[in-house]
C-alpha positions as CSV (number, residue, x, y, z in Angstrom):
1,M,25.3,-5.4,3.7
2,S,26.0,-3.7,7.0
3,S,24.4,-5.2,10.1
4,D,23.2,-1.7,11.2
5,A,19.5,-0.9,11.5
6,V,17.9,-0.5,8.1
7,A,14.3,0.4,9.0
8,V,11.6,0.2,11.6
9,E,8.5,-1.7,10.8
10,V,5.4,-0.3,12.6
11,T,2.5,-2.7,12.7
12,G,-0.9,-2.8,14.4
13,E,-4.6,-3.2,13.6
14,L,-7.2,-0.7,12.5
15,V,-10.7,-1.4,13.6
16,T,-13.8,0.4,12.2
17,R,-16.0,2.2,14.7
18,N,-18.6,3.4,12.3
19,E,-19.2,3.6,8.6
20,V,-16.1,4.2,6.5
21,I,-16.6,5.7,3.0
22,L,-13.5,5.4,0.8
23,S,-14.5,6.5,-2.7
24,T,-12.8,5.1,-5.8
25,G,-14.2,8.0,-7.9
26,E,-16.1,5.5,-10.1
27,F,-19.9,5.2,-10.5
28,D,-21.7,1.8,-10.3
29,R,-24.6,2.1,-12.7
30,R,-26.2,-1.1,-11.4
31,A,-26.2,0.1,-7.7
32,H,-26.8,3.7,-8.7
33,A,-24.0,4.6,-6.3
34,M,-20.3,5.7,-6.2
35,R,-18.0,2.7,-5.6
36,G,-15.9,2.5,-2.5
37,Y,-12.8,0.6,-1.5
38,G,-13.2,-2.5,0.6
39,Y,-10.3,-1.5,2.8
40,P,-8.1,1.6,3.4
41,P,-5.5,2.0,0.7
42,G,-2.0,3.1,1.6
43,Q,-2.5,6.5,-0.1
44,A,-5.5,7.3,2.1
45,I,-3.6,6.4,5.3
46,R,-0.6,8.4,4.1
47,G,-2.8,11.4,3.4
48,A,-4.5,11.3,6.8
49,F,-1.1,11.2,8.5
50,G,0.1,14.0,6.3
51,Y,-2.7,16.3,7.7
52,L,-1.7,15.3,11.2
53,F,2.0,16.1,10.6
54,L,0.9,19.5,9.1
55,A,-1.4,20.3,12.0
56,A,1.4,19.5,14.5
57,G,3.9,21.6,12.5
58,L,6.4,18.7,12.2
59,P,9.3,19.0,9.7
60,I,8.6,15.5,8.4
61,I,5.8,17.0,6.3
62,K,8.5,18.2,3.9
63,T,9.1,14.6,2.8
64,Y,5.6,14.7,1.3
65,E,6.6,17.2,-1.3
66,V,6.6,16.1,-4.9
67,N,10.3,15.6,-5.5
68,A,11.3,14.8,-1.9
69,E,12.8,11.5,-0.9
70,P,10.2,9.5,1.0
71,V,11.0,8.2,4.5
72,L,7.6,6.7,5.4
73,Y,6.2,3.8,3.3
74,F,2.5,3.3,4.1
75,K,1.1,-0.1,3.1
76,D,-2.5,-1.0,2.2
77,A,-4.6,-1.9,5.3
78,L,-5.4,-5.4,4.1
79,P,-8.3,-7.0,6.0
80,Y,-8.4,-9.9,8.3
81,H,-10.7,-12.8,7.7
82,H,-13.7,-12.5,10.0
83,V,-13.7,-16.3,10.6
84,D,-10.2,-17.1,11.7
85,G,-8.3,-13.8,11.6
86,G,-6.0,-14.8,8.7
87,I,-4.9,-11.9,6.6
88,L,-6.6,-11.7,3.1
89,Y,-4.2,-11.5,0.2
90,P,-5.6,-10.5,-3.3
91,V,-5.5,-13.2,-5.9
92,I,-6.6,-13.4,-9.6
93,T,-9.2,-16.1,-10.2
94,Q,-9.6,-18.1,-13.4
95,E,-12.4,-15.6,-14.4
96,K,-9.8,-12.8,-14.2
97,Y,-11.4,-11.2,-11.2
98,V,-9.6,-10.0,-8.1
99,N,-10.6,-12.1,-5.1
100,Y,-9.1,-12.5,-1.7
101,Q,-7.5,-15.6,-0.1
102,C,-7.2,-16.2,3.6
103,Q,-3.6,-17.0,4.5
104,K,-4.8,-19.4,7.3
105,C,-7.7,-21.4,6.0
106,R,-7.0,-20.7,2.3
107,D,-10.7,-19.9,1.6
108,I,-11.2,-17.5,-1.3
109,L,-13.6,-14.6,-0.8
110,R,-15.2,-12.5,-3.5
111,Y,-15.1,-9.4,-1.3
112,P,-12.6,-8.3,1.3
113,S,-15.1,-6.7,3.6
114,F,-18.9,-6.1,4.0
115,K,-20.0,-3.0,2.0
116,S,-23.5,-1.6,1.5
117,V,-24.9,1.5,-0.2
118,I,-25.2,4.5,2.1
119,T,-27.7,7.2,1.2
120,K,-26.9,10.7,2.4
121,T,-28.7,14.0,2.1
122,R,-27.4,17.5,1.9
123,L,-29.4,20.2,3.8
124,D,-29.7,23.8,2.7
125,R,-29.6,25.5,6.0
126,Y,-30.9,28.8,4.6
127,K,-34.0,27.3,3.0
128,G,-34.5,24.4,5.4
129,T,-34.8,22.0,2.5
130,V,-32.9,19.0,1.2
131,S,-31.0,20.2,-1.8
132,M,-29.3,16.9,-2.8
133,M,-29.2,13.2,-2.2
134,W,-26.3,10.9,-3.0
135,R,-25.5,7.2,-2.7
136,Q,-22.1,5.9,-1.9
137,E,-20.7,2.4,-1.0
138,G,-19.2,2.2,2.4
139,I,-17.8,-0.4,4.9
140,T,-20.7,-0.7,7.3
141,K,-19.7,-3.7,9.5
142,I,-17.0,-3.8,12.2
143,T,-13.8,-5.0,10.4
144,R,-10.2,-5.4,11.4
145,F,-7.4,-4.3,9.0
146,R,-3.7,-4.7,9.0
147,F,-1.8,-1.5,9.8
148,R,1.8,-1.3,8.5
149,I,4.3,1.5,8.0
150,I,8.0,1.1,7.1
151,V,10.2,3.9,8.4
152,K,13.5,4.4,6.5
153,L,16.5,5.1,8.8
154,K,19.0,6.0,6.1
155,H,18.6,9.8,6.4
156,E,17.6,11.6,9.7
157,G,15.9,8.3,10.8
158,E,15.7,9.1,14.5
159,E,14.0,12.5,13.9
160,N,11.5,11.0,11.5
161,L,10.8,8.1,13.7
162,A,10.2,10.4,16.7
163,A,7.8,12.5,14.7
164,L,5.8,9.4,13.6
165,I,5.7,8.1,17.2
166,A,4.3,11.3,18.5
167,V,1.5,11.2,15.9
168,L,0.8,7.5,16.5
169,R,0.3,8.2,20.2
170,F,-2.3,10.8,19.2
171,V,-4.0,8.4,16.8
172,E,-4.0,5.7,19.5
173,E,-5.9,8.0,21.9
174,N,-8.2,9.7,19.3
175,G,-8.5,7.3,16.4
176,L,-7.8,7.8,12.7
177,A,-10.3,9.6,10.5
178,L,-10.5,8.4,6.9
179,G,-12.6,9.0,3.8
180,K,-15.7,11.0,3.0
181,R,-17.5,12.9,5.8
182,S,-14.7,12.2,8.2
183,M,-14.9,15.8,9.3
184,K,-18.5,15.1,10.3
185,G,-17.9,12.0,12.4
186,S,-17.8,9.2,9.8
187,G,-14.7,7.1,9.0
188,R,-13.5,6.5,12.5
189,L,-11.0,3.7,13.0
190,Q,-9.3,2.7,16.2
191,L,-5.6,1.9,16.2
192,E,-4.8,-1.2,18.4
193,K,-1.9,-3.6,19.1
194,L,0.7,-1.1,18.0
195,S,4.3,-2.5,17.9
196,Y,7.7,-1.5,16.6
197,K,10.3,-3.9,15.1
198,L,13.8,-3.0,14.1
199,I,14.8,-4.4,10.7
200,T,18.5,-5.0,10.6
201,G,21.0,-5.9,7.9
202,A,21.1,-9.3,9.3
203,D,17.4,-9.8,8.8
204,I,17.7,-8.8,5.2
205,E,20.7,-11.1,4.6
206,K,18.8,-14.0,6.1
207,R,16.0,-13.5,3.6
208,A,18.5,-12.9,0.8
209,A,20.1,-16.3,1.6
210,E,16.7,-18.0,1.2
211,L,16.1,-16.3,-2.1
212,R,19.6,-17.2,-3.4
213,D,18.6,-20.8,-3.6
214,K,15.9,-20.0,-6.2
215,D,16.6,-19.8,-10.0
216,T,13.0,-18.7,-10.6
217,I,10.8,-16.5,-8.4
218,R,7.1,-15.9,-8.4
219,V,6.1,-12.3,-7.3
220,R,2.6,-11.5,-6.1
221,L,1.3,-8.0,-6.0
222,L,-0.4,-7.3,-2.7
223,S,-1.4,-3.9,-4.0
224,E,-1.7,-2.2,-7.4
225,A,1.6,-1.4,-9.1
226,I,2.3,1.7,-11.1
227,V,5.2,1.0,-13.4
228,R,6.3,3.5,-16.0
229,E,8.7,3.3,-18.9
230,K,9.5,6.5,-20.9
231,G,6.5,8.2,-19.3
232,T,4.0,5.5,-20.2
233,N,2.2,3.3,-17.7
234,L,2.9,-0.4,-18.3
235,T,0.5,-3.3,-17.9
236,V,3.1,-6.0,-17.7
237,I,6.3,-5.9,-15.5
238,R,9.1,-7.1,-17.8
239,G,12.4,-8.3,-16.4
240,N,14.2,-5.0,-17.0
241,N,11.4,-3.1,-15.2
242,F,11.6,-5.5,-12.3
243,L,15.3,-5.2,-12.1
244,W,15.0,-1.4,-12.0
245,S,12.7,-1.7,-9.0
246,V,15.1,-4.1,-7.3
247,K,17.9,-1.6,-7.7
248,N,15.7,1.3,-6.6
249,A,15.0,-0.5,-3.3
250,A,18.7,-0.9,-2.6
251,K,19.4,2.7,-3.4
252,N,16.7,3.8,-0.9
253,F,17.6,1.5,2.0
254,N,21.1,0.3,1.6
255,Y,23.7,2.5,3.3
256,D,26.6,1.2,1.1
257,Y,24.8,0.8,-2.2
258,K,26.9,-0.1,-5.2
259,N,25.6,-0.7,-8.7
260,F,25.3,-4.2,-9.9
261,S,24.0,-6.1,-13.0
262,A,21.9,-9.3,-13.2
263,G,19.9,-11.1,-15.8
264,V,16.2,-11.2,-15.1
265,K,13.7,-12.6,-17.6
266,L,9.9,-12.7,-17.3
267,I,8.7,-16.2,-18.2
268,S,5.0,-16.1,-17.3
269,Y,2.4,-13.9,-15.6
270,E,-1.2,-13.8,-14.6
271,T,-3.1,-10.6,-14.4
272,S,-6.4,-9.0,-15.2
273,K,-7.5,-5.8,-16.9
274,P,-5.6,-2.7,-15.7
275,Y,-7.6,0.3,-14.3
276,P,-7.1,4.0,-13.6
277,L,-6.1,5.3,-10.1
278,G,-6.4,8.9,-9.1
279,F,-4.1,10.8,-6.8
280,L,-4.6,14.2,-5.1
281,D,-1.5,15.7,-6.8
282,L,-2.7,14.7,-10.2
283,K,-6.2,16.1,-9.5
284,L,-4.7,19.4,-8.4
285,S,-2.5,19.7,-11.4
286,G,-5.2,18.6,-13.8
287,G,-3.2,15.5,-14.8
288,R,-4.7,12.2,-16.0
289,P,-5.1,9.2,-13.6
290,E,-2.4,6.6,-13.4
291,I,-3.0,3.2,-15.0
292,A,-2.4,0.5,-12.5
293,I,-1.5,-3.2,-12.8
294,P,-4.1,-5.0,-10.6
295,K,-3.4,-6.3,-7.2
296,G,-3.3,-10.1,-7.0
297,S,-1.3,-10.3,-10.3
298,T,1.6,-12.7,-10.3
299,F,4.8,-12.5,-12.3
300,T,7.4,-15.4,-12.6
301,Y,11.0,-14.5,-13.4
302,R,14.1,-16.6,-14.2
303,I,17.2,-15.3,-12.5
304,E,20.2,-16.0,-14.8
305,P,23.2,-17.8,-13.3
306,G,25.9,-15.5,-11.9
307,A,23.6,-13.0,-10.2
308,P,25.7,-11.2,-7.5
309,A,25.0,-11.3,-3.8
310,E,24.0,-7.6,-4.0
311,F,21.0,-8.5,-6.2
312,Y,19.5,-10.9,-3.6
313,T,20.1,-8.4,-0.8
314,A,18.3,-5.8,-2.9
315,L,15.5,-8.3,-3.7
316,A,15.0,-8.9,0.0
317,L,14.8,-5.2,0.6
318,L,12.2,-4.9,-2.2
319,E,10.0,-7.4,-0.5
320,R,10.4,-6.4,3.1
321,C,10.6,-2.6,2.9
322,H,10.0,-1.1,-0.6
323,G,7.9,-2.2,-3.6
324,I,7.7,-2.3,-7.4
325,G,7.3,0.8,-9.5
326,N,6.3,4.3,-8.6
327,R,4.4,5.7,-5.6
328,V,5.6,3.0,-3.3
329,S,5.4,5.3,-0.3
330,S,1.6,5.4,-0.9
331,G,1.4,1.6,-0.7
332,K,1.7,0.8,-4.4
333,G,3.7,-2.1,-5.6
334,E,3.9,-4.1,-2.3
335,I,4.9,-7.7,-3.1
336,I,5.5,-11.1,-1.6
337,I,7.8,-13.6,-3.2
338,E,6.2,-17.0,-3.2
């Protein structure tokens, strides 16, 4: 792989300033309230930046079109442990629930952040009466989240990076608005500790050399994965599906990509019940929600002897920049190889 710049990794922290309501679209019968995410998913952050690009009239908004090649890869804003600041990774417990493990103290938490039910009213301004009341889960305590975006430099990288930096400066000064009632003052998050790191071919090759020593790899999903085969959502990532994602990462980020073959076999996995995920484009077109493989799931693969160097380079790109399956620019399929 060339030693040229591959991507830019933008990192920082998002800090809640008031209640943040990130609806999942599901109703909790026990709480009599709509469920909410415990941290901002990548798709919500991507959507918020999309509106900012659109308002600023920046050409980068064209990369948001359905069949356009993505250049920005927004990752889920995983929370930091309130005790020691360690990042919380999703894990599947023995009871098949998704919990969260601190990467510093290794404690396992049932919930990634503090949520409570928020009751809101809707006022009829003409009659001067309350016409509706609704209940919604929201993040109601000050929480810090990881902020991470990968900027691909393969095509028009400088122009896209410049557009993103301009919007990031605006967000640093004015905050980021996410979720329900964000137009009315809720959902304000402050962006702090912003930094930029160049990812080079040498960085990728260093990680590829580490992976080359492994004949088996254990892949953990840090976010939900949407994997399709012949138009059907899968609930298990088989070896051929994993290899497809490895190749796709190389196609998207490697300047001198050449096709390669490798033997990859799934030998074990741990997951829980898949669940539906909605997206704005599906809602507008009347399509059905995607069926997602839960975050925290792990898949162990055996790499057959003779895998070429290009495979391990692509595997390193998959972990550092890309992700498994579809909608990776919305944060889906982010992995870590353990």
